[in-house]
N, C-alpha and C positions, 0 to 999 in steps of 0.2 A: 558515515561513522558506523563502525562495526559494533558487535556486541561488547558491552562493558564488562561482562563477567567472562574471565578468561576460559573457564571450563565450557561455558555455553558457546563462546567464539570457536573453540576447538571442535565442538560437536557440530556446529553449523558448517565449518570448513570441511569436516569429514563427510557430512551429508552431501554437500555440493560437489565434492571431489569424487563421490561414488557414482555420479551420473555418467553414463557412457558418453564419450567425446562426441559422437555424431549427434546425439540428442542435445547435449549442451550447446553445440555449434548451431544447430537449427533453432533452438530457443533464443539464443543471442541474436541471430540474424533476424528473426521475426520481431523481437523486441525493438531492435533499432529501426526496423521498417514501419512499425506501427505508428499511426497518426492518432494520438490520444485526443487531440482537439477536435478532429473530424468525428471521431466516435462519440465524444461528449456532446457535440452539437446535434447528433442524430438521436441521442438517448432521450426517451420520453417516459422513463420510469424514475421513481425516487432513487437517488444515488448517494452513497456514503463513500467519501475518500478519507482514508486514514493515513496520517503523515506523522513524522517525528518532529517536523518543523514546517512552518509556512515559508513559501518562496514565491518568486515572481510568477512561476508557472501556475501555482495554485490560484493566484489572483486572475490570471488569464482565463483559467478554466471557469472561475466564478462569473466572469463576464460572458462566457459562452453559454453557461448553464447556471443562471442565477439561483435556481432551487437546489443546487448542489450543497450537500452537507459535508463540511470538513471537520474531522476530529483530529486533534493533535495530542499525541501521547507525551508523557514526561519521563525522562530518565532512561530513554532507550536509544538504541542506534537503529541501523537499517532494518533489523529483524524484530521490530517491536511486537509482532504477534507472538514471538517466542520469548522475548525479554520481559514484557509487561502484559501478559495475557489477560489479567484481571481488568486493566484499563481498556484493552481492545474489546473484550467481551462486553463490558459495561456500555461502551460506545455503540456497539452493534445492537445490544438490547434496547437502548434508548432510541436509536434510529428507527428500529422496527416498531416500537411503541408509537412514535410520532407518525410514521408512515401509515399505520393502521387507522389513525384517528382522522 
């Protein structure tokens, strides 16, 4: 789901469209080749995954890394860090507090 605020959606589209095509192409190629499950299995530090909703992949990652912390934002689309930054920042702050204790 995209941004729910039409002005924000337009701003995001403008930002994404401004990326030079060779860079955008390389990013997409690397994202599709990336094996998140393998990376998660090797990760030995506290990890926070922020999502807009839980899905089967999240449950799979929790099986791979049981100490994974998953935060779910409310009322946002794909760009929750731009749409609901107060929720995202609060989740990061709380995660860091827990990781330090």
